[in-house]
C-alpha positions in Angstrom: 18.5 20.1 0.5 19.3 20.5 4.2 22.0 18.4 5.9 19.4 16.7 8.0 17.4 15.6 4.9 20.6 14.5 3.1 21.3 12.0 6.0 17.7 10.9 5.9 18.3 9.3 2.6 20.1 6.4 4.4 18.3 4.3 6.9 20.3 3.2 9.9 18.5 0.6 12.0 18.8 0.3 15.8 21.3 -2.5 16.6 18.7 -5.2 17.5 16.6 -4.4 14.4 19.1 -5.4 11.7 16.9 -8.3 10.7 14.1 -8.3 8.1 11.8 -10.5 10.1 12.1 -8.4 13.3 11.6 -5.3 11.3 8.5 -6.7 9.7 6.8 -8.1 12.8 7.8 -5.6 15.6 5.7 -2.6 14.5 2.4 -4.5 14.2 2.8 -6.1 17.6 4.3 -3.2 19.7 3.8 0.1 18.0 0.8 1.9 19.6 -0.6 5.1 18.2 -3.7 7.1 19.0 -6.2 7.2 16.2 -8.6 9.8 17.6 -7.2 12.5 15.3 -8.8 10.7 12.3 -12.4 11.4 11.3 -14.3 8.8 9.3 -16.4 9.6 6.2 -18.2 7.1 4.1 -18.8 7.8 0.4 -21.3 6.0 -1.7 -20.0 5.3 -5.2 -21.7 5.0 -8.5 -21.7 1.2 -8.7 -23.7 0.9 -5.5 -20.9 0.1 -3.2 -19.1 2.4 -0.7 -15.6 3.4 0.5 -14.6 4.4 4.0 -12.2 7.3 4.3 -10.3 8.6 7.3 -9.4 12.3 7.3 -7.1 14.6 9.3 -7.7 18.1 8.1 -5.8 21.2 9.2 -6.8 23.6 6.5 -3.9 22.9 4.2 -4.2 23.2 0.4 -2.0 20.2 0.1 -3.3 16.6 0.6 -1.6 13.2 1.0 -3.7 10.2 0.1 -2.4 7.1 1.9 -3.1 3.5 0.7 -2.6 0.5 3.1 -1.4 -3.0 2.3 -3.1 -6.4 1.9 -5.7 -7.0 4.6 -4.6 -3.7 6.2 -6.8 -0.7 7.0 -6.6 3.0 7.7 -6.0 2.6 11.5 -2.9 0.4 11.3 0.2 1.9 13.0 2.1 2.5 9.8 -0.8 4.4 8.4 -1.4 6.5 11.5 2.3 7.2 11.8 2.5 8.5 8.3 -0.7 10.5 8.6 0.6 12.2 11.7 3.9 12.9 10.1 2.5 14.6 7.0 -0.1 16.6 9.0 2.6 17.8 11.4 4.4 19.1 8.3 1.6 21.1 6.8 -0.4 18.6 4.8 -3.9 17.2 5.2 -4.1 13.4 5.3 -6.7 11.1 3.8 -6.2 7.4 4.6 -8.7 5.3 2.7 -9.8 1.7 3.1 -10.0 -0.8 0.3 -13.4 -2.4 -0.2 -14.1 -4.7 2.8 -11.2 -3.3 4.8 -12.9 -0.5 6.8 -14.6 -2.6 9.4 -17.8 -3.2 7.4 -18.2 -5.7 4.5 -18.7 -4.1 1.2 -21.9 -4.7 -0.7 -20.6 -6.4 -3.9 -19.0 -9.8 -4.5 -15.8 -8.0 -5.7 -13.5 -6.6 -3.0 -10.0 -5.3 -3.8 -6.8 -6.4 -5.6 -3.4 -5.1 -6.5 -4.5 -3.3 -9.6 -7.9 -2.0 -8.6 -7.0 1.6 -9.5 -10.6 2.6 -10.2 -11.2 3.0 -6.4 -8.0 5.1 -6.0 -9.2 7.2 -8.9 -12.5 7.7 -7.1 -10.8 8.7 -3.8 -8.4 11.2 -5.4 -11.2 12.7 -7.6 -13.5 13.0 -4.6 -10.9 14.9 -2.7 -10.0 17.2 -5.6 -13.6 17.9 -6.5 -14.1 19.4 -3.1 -12.1 22.4 -4.3 -10.0 22.3 -1.1 -6.7 21.2 -2.6 -4.2 22.6 -5.1 -1.8 19.6 -4.8 -2.1 15.9 -4.0 0.6 13.4 -3.2 0.3 9.6 -2.9 1.9 7.4 -0.3 1.4 3.7 -0.4 2.6 0.6 1.5 3.1 -2.9 0.0 -0.1 -3.6 -2.0 -1.1 0.0 -1.6 2.3 1.0 -3.0 1.8 -1.3 -6.0 -1.6 0.2 -6.6 -0.3 3.7 -6.4 2.4 3.0 -9.0 -0.1 1.3 -11.4 -2.4 4.3 -11.0 0.4 6.7 -11.9 1.7 4.7 -14.8 -1.3 3.2 -16.5 -1.5 5.0 -19.8 -5.1 4.0 -20.3 -6.3 5.9 -17.3 -4.3 9.1 -16.6 -4.0 10.2 -13.0 -5.7 13.3 -11.7 -3.6 16.3 -12.8 -3.5 17.6 -9.2 -1.4 14.5 -8.2 2.2 15.9 -8.2 4.4 13.3 -6.4 4.4 9.9 -4.7 6.3 7.8 -2.2 5.8 4.0 -1.8 7.3 1.5 0.5 7.9 -2.3 0.4 6.3 -2.7 -3.0 5.9 -6.2 -4.6 6.5 -4.7 -8.0 6.4 -8.2 -9.5 3.4 -10.0 -8.0 4.4 -13.4 -9.3 7.9 -13.2 -7.9 6.5 -11.9 -4.5 3.9 -14.7 -4.4 6.6 -17.3 -5.0 8.8 -15.7 -2.3 6.0 -15.7 0.3 5.4 -19.4 -0.5 8.9 -20.3 0.8 9.1 -22.2 4.1 10.8 -19.4 5.9 7.8 -17.2 5.2 5.1 -19.6 6.4 4.2 -17.4 9.4 3.2 -14.5 7.0 1.4 -16.7 4.5 -0.6 -18.5 7.2 -1.7 -15.2 8.7 -2.8 -13.8 5.3 -4.8 -16.9 4.5 -6.4 -16.9 7.9 -7.5 -13.3 7.5 -8.7 -13.9 4.0 -10.7 -16.9 5.0 -12.7 -14.8 7.5 -13.4 -12.3 4.7 -14.4 -15.0 2.2 -16.7 -16.6 4.8 -18.5 -13.3 5.2 -18.7 -13.1 1.4 -20.1 -16.6 1.1 -23.0 -15.7 3.4 -23.8 -12.7 1.1 -23.3 -14.6 -2.1 -23.9 -18.4 -1.4 -24.5 -19.2 -5.0 -21.4 -17.5 -6.2 -18.7 -18.6 -3.7 -17.7 -22.0 -2.4 -15.2 -22.4 0.4 -15.1 -26.2 0.4 -11.5 -27.3 0.6 -10.2 -23.8 1.6 -7.9 -25.4 4.1 -6.0 -27.0 1.2 -5.0 -23.5 0.0 -1.4 -22.9 1.1 -0.2 -20.0 -1.0 -1.3 -17.0 -3.1 -1.2 -18.9 -6.4 -3.9 -21.2 -5.1 -5.9 -18.4 -3.5 -5.7 -16.0 -6.5 -6.5 -18.8 -9.0 -9.6 -19.8 -7.1 -10.9 -16.4 -5.8 -9.1 -13.2 -6.7 -8.8 -13.8 -10.4 -12.3 -15.0 -11.3 -14.0 -12.6 -9.0 -12.3 -9.6 -10.6 -12.3 -10.7 -14.2 -9.0 -12.3 -14.7 -8.4 -15.7 -16.3 -6.2 -17.0 -13.6 -3.5 -16.0 -11.1 -0.8 -15.5 -13.8 -3.1 -13.2 -15.8 -3.9 -11.2 -12.7 -0.3 -10.9 -11.7 0.9 -10.0 -15.1 -1.7 -7.3 -15.6 -1.4 -5.8 -12.1 2.4 -5.8 -11.4 3.5 -2.3 -11.1 6.9 -3.0 -12.6 5.5 -2.8 -16.1 4.0 0.7 -15.4 7.0 2.4 -13.9 8.3 3.6 -17.3 5.2 5.7 -17.8 5.2 7.6 -14.4 5.3 11.3 -15.0 5.5 12.7 -11.4 8.5 12.6 -9.0 8.2 9.2 -7.3 10.3 7.5 -4.6 10.3 3.7 -4.2 11.8 2.3 -1.0 12.3 -1.5 -0.9 14.6 -2.8 1.9 17.1 -5.5 0.8 16.0 -7.8 3.6 12.3 -7.5 3.0 11.0 -11.1 3.4 8.1 -10.5 1.0 10.2 -9.4 -2.0 12.2 -11.4 -4.6 14.9 -10.0 -6.7 12.4 -9.1 -9.4 10.7 -6.7 -7.0 13.7 -4.3 -7.2 13.0 -2.6 -10.5 16.5 -1.1 -11.2 16.3 -1.3 -15.0 12.9 0.4 -15.2 13.9 3.1 -12.8 17.1 3.8 -14.7 15.0 4.5 -17.8 12.7 7.0 -16.0 14.3 10.1 -14.4 11.1 10.9 -12.6 11.4 7.7 -10.4 14.0 7.1 -7.7 14.6 3.6 -6.1 16.2 3.3 -2.7 17.2 -0.1 -1.3 18.3 0.2 2.4 20.3 -2.8 3.7 17.5 -3.4 6.3 14.0 -2.3 7.0 12.0 -5.5 6.5 8.5 -5.2 5.1 6.8 -1.9 6.1 9.3 -1.7 9.0 12.0 1.0 9.1 11.8 1.1 12.9 13.2 4.2 14.7 13.2 5.3 18.3 13.0 9.0 18.9 11.2 11.6 21.0 8.6 12.2 18.2 7.8 8.5 17.8 8.4 8.8 14.1 9.8 6.0 12.0 12.5 6.6 9.4 10.0 5.9 6.6 7.8 8.8 7.8 10.6 11.3 8.0 12.0 10.1 4.6 8.6 10.6 3.0 8.1 14.1 4.4 11.6 15.0 3.2 10.9 13.7 -0.3 7.5 15.5 -0.5 9.1 18.8 0.5 12.2 18.5 -1.7 11.0 16.9 -4.9 
C-alpha cells in the first residue's frame, strides 16, 4: 500500500465541516457536477417492469455498480462524483436507479425497499452477461449500501461470482434503530423532506392504482414506522414495519459476506444509531472492514481539492485497488 493510500484511511474534515449536519446537507445543496458523461439505458425485466441504468464506459474489463440512497437517483452529486472517480482510475461505471427513481414512474404497484436485492441481481447479471467484464465491484450509499450488503450476505441468493469486492457508506445496518434515530426532534428536517418526497411518489402511485392505495390521512404520518407500516411493508409482502426492518437490515447478513468489503459509517452521522455500527459482526468476518471516522455526516465526507473529489471517492478507489 502506498503512503498516500495509507493516509487516505483517515478522513480529516475541513475546519468548518466538523459537524454531522453540515456534512450531510452541504453536498446536496452546493456540490455541482456535470452529468453529461453518463449514458442512459432502459432495460425491460421479466416481471413487466423496467430499470433505468446510467453508464460510463471506457473499454475497461472492470465494472463498478453504484447504488443510490432513499429517494435518490443516479444523477445525484455523490453518485456522479463516485462514477467519475472510478472511471478516472480505469473502471467502467454503472449507476442504476431503483424502481420509480429514474425520472419515470415504474409500471407496478411495488417500487423499492432496503432489501429488494432481486433488482440488484438483475442489474449485475445484465452487465456480466454482456461478456464485457471480468470483475465487478459494488459501491452503495445509505439504503443502497444496505442493499449491497444484503445482496452479498444473503445465503439464499448467492451473488454473481464476478462480484469481487464492495465499498459502502453511511449504511443504516439496523433499520429499526435508524428509523428511531430519524424520528428524533433534531432530525425533523430530514424526516420531513423524506416524507414530502415519498408523498409525491405515493400520489403518482395512487393515480395508477386507485383501488389499491389510499392516501387519506397521509399528513398524520410523522416517521418511518408509520410510513413503512402503512405502505412499504404491505406493498412488498411484509407483515408490518418490524417484519420488514428485521428481514432487510444488513447487520444480520454481514457474517456471510465472502468478498472484501469496506463499510464506512461516520460517528456523527445523524441518521445512524449505535446499532448501525456493526463492530461485533465485522470482528467475526475477516472479509469485512469497518471504518468509523470522527466526522463525515451522512453521505458527506466533504473535501476541497483541484480534482473536486471527496474523500469517500478517493477512499473507495484505494480500497478497490488494494483489496
